[in-house]
C-alpha positions, -999 to +999 in steps of 0.1 A: +038-300-621+075-298-624+099-332-631+126-331-607+154-349-619+184-359-597+219-370-606+242-372-577+273-401-568+266-430-551+272-434-515+237-415-499+215-443-478+174-441-479+172-421-451+193-395-470+178-397-504+144-397-491+156-360-473+170-346-502+140-356-523+113-340-492+136-307-489+135-303-528+098-308-530+093-284-502+113-257-518+095-265-551+058-260-537+070-230-521+087-212-550+064-222-576+033-225-561+023-261-573+000-284-548+019-308-524+010-338-544+026-328-575+054-349-569+070-362-595+113-369-591+141-396-604+170-404-590+204-412-611+234-424-590+264-422-612+300-437-597+325-409-592+341-406-627+307-407-640+297-375-632+321-348-639+314-311-625+332-281-630+324-249-612+329-226-645+357-207-633+335-190-604+357-205-575+333-232-557+345-261-547+328-296-554+324-328-537+310-358-531+279-342-521+272-325-554+238-325-570+223-315-604+190-310-604+171-311-639+139-294-635+111-294-666+086-275-665+060-252-673+074-216-674+082-199-645+086-161-638+124-151-632+108-139-596+098-175-588+131-192-605+155-172-582+130-176-553+133-216-560+169-212-560+172-198-531+148-218-514+164-249-525+197-238-518+185-229-477+170-261-474+192-284-481+220-269-461+195-272-431+184-302-438+206-324-456+238-303-448+245-299-484+269-268-490+255-244-518+286-251-533+274-286-544+240-274-558+235-272-596+204-264-609+191-263-645+151-253-656+140-267-684+106-252-696+082-272-718+042-263-727+014-278-717+010-299-749+049-317-739+028-336-710+006-367-703+004-382-679-011-414-686-041-432-708-024-413-740-040-381-732-027-345-730-045-337-695-036-300-695-051-295-732-083-321-725-090-295-693-083-326-668-057-312-655 
């Protein structure tokens, strides 16, 4: 159950946000083979000067639609990760019109003991999940 954190520049309407979140969720479900009901997403919107995302010398052209996606997840294979990056770029382009140049993803791995879904319990460790 990955936690997806979206950092974007202000300006998208509710429908655009929903499409962005839905497309990202579908790519994650497909690439990571998690249940469709495992959906944890958080959006933070920034004023234009508060989100500085350069191209690291790769020649990418960033726009006001840039998306910085942080994925916090249990370990995933290299095959799953690269499939996710590809599927995500394809879905966001098709569903949201997002240029692949505007997509930055950072995947942060953690362990089962790093999650509590409520009630002060570590559900992965207790066997509840």
